N, C-alpha and C positions, 0 to 999 in steps of 0.2 A: 519772826517770823514762827508762825504760826507750825509746828507739826502735822494738824488737823484744823483744817479747816473747811466746815461744816457750813454750805451755804442749803436754807428749806427749814427750818423751827418749828418743824412738829413732830408724830410722833416717832419716827424713823430715826432725824437728824436729831433728840434728845434720847433716843437710848446707843444709838452710837456712840457720842461724844460720853454718856459716864461709864457702858460698860471699856472704853478704851481707858478711858482715866483710869479706872481700878484697875485694872492690867498695867498699867504702866503711868505709876505717878510721872514720869519727869515728863510728860507730852506735854506740850500746849494748845488749848485747843480752845478755839471759837464755836459759834454756832452765831450765823448775823440770816434776818430774818425779814425780808421785802417787806412785810404789814405792821403794825401796830402791836400787837401780841401775837405770841407764840399756844402752838398746841390748842387751836383753835377747830379742832378736828376733834382733840382729844371730848374735846369740852361740848359738843352739841351731840355726839355717837349716841345713842343707845337713849335718846331722849332726855341729854344731857347727864343721864350713870354711869356712860363709857362702858361701851360691849366687851371688856380688856383680850377674851379671845372663845374660845371654845373650849370644848370637855373631851373634841375627837384627839385621846392619845396616841394613838395608832398611825402613823406618818402619811403609809399605803391607803386608810380610810381621810386624811386629812387633807390631801391631794385632791381628790374629788370633790372639792368645792372649789376648785379655778378655774374657771370656765382657758384663763390664761398662763401660761405657769403648771399646767399638771407635771408636765413631766421635769422639768428643770428643779420645782424647790421637793423631789421628793430625796436628795441626798443633806440641804439644807433641813431638812425636818426633821430627820437623824441626828442634825446637830444642836440643833435649840426649836423644842416643839413646844405647843400648848402649856405643856406638866413644868417643863422650865420657865413655861414667864408665869405659872404661878407659882412655882418655888421662888422663883428671881423678887416679883410684889411681897410675897410672903415673910424672905427673906428682910426687907425691909418698913415693916411692919402693917403692911395691906394689907387686909383681909379681903379672901375675895369668897363670894358664892357663886354655886354653878345652879343655873335654874331648870325648871322642866323640859327646857327647850335644844339644853345643853351651852347657850352663853352666858358665859362669867364676867359677872357684874362684880366690881367690889360693894361689900357690907352697907354700906354709907351711902346705894345710891346714889352716890354725887360724885362728876366727875372728876370737883376739882379734887377729891381724893387723890387721884393719879397727879394731876397735873400738878400737885404740892408736894409729890414724891420726888419727883419730877426733879423741882425747883428747889429743895433742900439737896439731895444730890448733887447737885450744880453750884451750888455756893457749897458741899463740903471741897469739893475737888479742883474749885478757882478754876470753875471751865468760863470764859467769858461770852456774854448775851449781848447781843446788838439788834431794835427792830429797828422797822425805819430807814435801813438798808437797802436796797436796791442794788442788784447786779447789773452791771452795763455789759462787762466784759470780763474771759477772763482765758489767758493764757497759759500755754508750759512753754518754760526758756530755762535755757542751762538748768537744769534737771529742778525744777520747783515753777510754783503756778502764782502766775500774779496775776492779781481780778482786780479790776475798776469796781468800786460803790458807786452812789450816788452821796455816799461820805463820805468815805474813804481808801485808798486804795490798800491793801492786805497784798501779803507774803506767803505762802507756805507751801511745806514739807511736799502733803498732800490734799488733796482735795475731796471731799465728801460731795454730791447731790443727793438729796433726799427734798428735792422742789414741788415730788409728788402732779399735777396736770398741769403745767408754768409754758405754753406756747413758745415765750421769746426764751425759756432754758433747751427747749427740746432743740430750740434753732441754733441755740451756741453750741451744742453737743454735733449738732448738723456739721457744725460746721470745723469742726475735730474728726468728720468723716466717719463719724455713728448713723447708722441707718435710725431713721424713726419711723418708728411704728403708726401711720396716721390715727389720730385718738378720734374715737365715737363713745358714746355716753355707754355707760351702764348702769345696770340697779335706778328701773326707772320706772311710774306704774304707767297703765295702761287710761288712754282718755275714750272714754266712750256717752257720746252723747244720747241720753234718755232721760228726759225730764219724769218720766215714769219713776225710775228710778233714784231719783235725787232723794224720793222722801226717803228710802230705806237708807240714808251716809250714817254710817256706824255701824251694819249688820257685817258679824266674819262667820263666814261656814267652814270645814276642814271640803275641797276639793278637786275635780280636775279640768287641769285647761292645756288644749292641744291649739293650737297655730295649725290651723288650715293650710295644704299646700306644702308642709316643710315638716321632718322630724320630730320637732321641739314640742314637748311637752311635762307639763309641771303638775305635783300635786303639793297641796298643804293646806292652812290658812289663805281664804280670799275678804277683801275685804272691801266692803264696797263704799265708797266714796263720794262724795259731791259732782266731780269729772269724770267717774270712772270704775274703775278698782284695781287696789291694790292688796299688798301682802305678800307673805311669801311666796306663793305661789306664783305672784305674778313677778317680782322681783327678780327668782330664779331662772325664768323667762327669759328677763331680759337681759340680764346677763350671759347666758350660752347663746341669747342669742342677738346679743348686741350689734355684732357686723351683719348680719341677713338682715335682720329690723330695721339699720339704719338702709340698708342697699335699698328696701321696699316705701323711705320714705316715713317711715312708721302709721301707713297706711296697711289694713290687712284684718284678716276675720280670722276671728280665735272660737272657740266648741268647748262651752262650760260645764263644766259635769257637780252642778253644786254640792252634793255628796260627797263621803268615802266608798259610796256603794259602785259594783260597775252596774253601767244601765244596763244591762238583762236581773237585774239584783231589786233596780228601779223598780222594775216594772213588777215581776214579782211583789215585793209590796206593795203595793199596788193597784194589786186583783187581792193578794190578800187583806188587804184593808177592807176593798169593797166587799168584800165574802163577811166578813166575822164583825166592820161596823155599817152593817146596812143600813139601818134606820137614822144612822143618826147624820146629825147636820156636816156637810164637805170643810165648808167652813171651821167649827170647832173639833176638827181632829185635826191639828198639825201634826206632820211627819217629819219624819231624818235630825227629827229638835229641832227643827227652824223656826224662829220667835214667828210671833201671829201673823205681826206687819212682813213677813219678809212669804209666810206659806199665803196669804191675803194677793199678794204682790201678785204670785203663779197663777192661781184660780181667778183672776183679773187678766194676765192674758194669755190666759186659756179659755177667756172666755164663760167659767164656773160661775154659777152664782152660788156663791158660799152660804146659800139656808136650806140648796139641793141635798136630798139625802143622797150617798153614797149608792144604795142600788139603784137611783134612778140616773145616776153620770152614763151616758151611751159613751158606747168603746171607740168613738171619734175624739170628745171629750178628751179621754182618760189619753188616745196618745198623746193630743196636742199637753196634758199634763207630764206627763213623762218628753215629753220633745224638750218643754223648758226647763222639766228639770236638769235632766241628764244629760241632754244634748241640745243644748241652745245656742245657737250662732249669735252673733255679735261684731261689729265693725270698731274696728278701734282705726281711731282719727289722731293720733297724737299721740306724745308722749309729755308726762308733770316728771321735774324732780322730785325723789324720795327725801322726802323732809327737807335739811338741806344738805346732806351729804352726797354731794354729787361727786359719782365715781366716774371715770373712762376706761376703756379699751386703749392700749395704745401708749404707743415712748419709744423706749428705747430698744433697740434690740435685741430678742432674747439671745440669737446665738454671738455676738456679739461682747455675753458677760461671759467673767469666771465666777461661777457658782460656788467656788470654793471656798471665797474669800469677797465674792461683791464686787468684784474687780475690771476694768474695763480690759477685755484684748486687744485693744487699739493704743488704747494713750498711756503711757507709765501713772503710775503713784494716782490712781482718779478710779472713785467707788461710784455706784447708786445704792441705795434702798428704799425700798417705798417704792410710790405708784407712779415712782418718774419711768421704770421700767413696765414693758407688756405685759405688767400682772396685774390681773385685778382676781376676785373671788364674789363671790356670792354671797347673804349677810348673815351677818354670826359672829364675826369680831374677827372673821378672818385674814378680812385686807389687813387690820393690825397685826394679828399674828405675822406677814409677809413682812410688816414692817419692821416689828422685833428679831425675828430671825434673821435677817440683812443687817441691821445693826450691830446683833451678834458676833457673826460671821465677819464682818469687818474687823470692828473688837479685834478679832482675834488673827490676824496681822499686825498688831502691833504691841505685842506682850511683849514686857520687862522683859 
């Protein structure tokens, strides 16, 4: 019989196992995974570099990056936050670096560095690892767990579920009288049909986006893609608006300001440029640090001849240019998954979890960590931090 059986071989599962065994060498621990490989999300995170965490060390500021879970995570982050995560990896010889936007990566820029660290500790602590082991059922009986899988049956004193967005596991948890908040996609990009903008694929600019008829708005880098727009500004909106946008069937309108300036400031800059660059051709004087391709696009959709001089730009076309740069209205028709990092909003109801040790309030000797619970975050290493913190708190409950 295992003291701790962890279902789900991802970030939260490994972090739970390693820390629990480090704090209590007498524990018998196993991690079982339904897939062929462990730590698949760790491997692809951050474009294969693994965005381990973020450099926001203040828990009150950190929780602001969680559309769901902000209130519940404040206490846990005081116990184990981003700085603790960095120190944890540093202690194991994994050198990390903080990038300009606050994201934290291994110095190697290779997610395999993190994976190797975990496997090394699992070998050191004799943690049993089993892949291709799909769970069919789990039952709490006679003060322990009976777990049936596709390979063999297990008995465990304590069960830890770190299965992420797994509908079958959610259904089993629901069978234990836990409430499951129906999952909807989070962290997705906006699909926008516009053949003309396809030629701008790969261009990024710092701007602001509002979802019309809602209070949702965001600023930050906006990336033009062949299917629409992406980038941090879009991803933040998709996370905070996950449920509302699902209700809209991902059909809605947005207003885009493609600059870091306010709408009034954009007009002032255009008027000032018209006065100071009067004799210059409009096409040869891109503003707002726009790449030439993007500037040409705005002139085109504003019906402005790039060879015209600023002095000859009529008021009507000046207003059209302003509108397209600072107040462009676009129709979103659907979404696309952000890279391969599929994240959902939904999972085990937060009211049914004891956040001091990530245990079930309903079923004894049952724990949750990671995305199986109704917590999700914007991009920047925050979802991983939730996994590390959850695993750490569970391990604290098994100190020798």
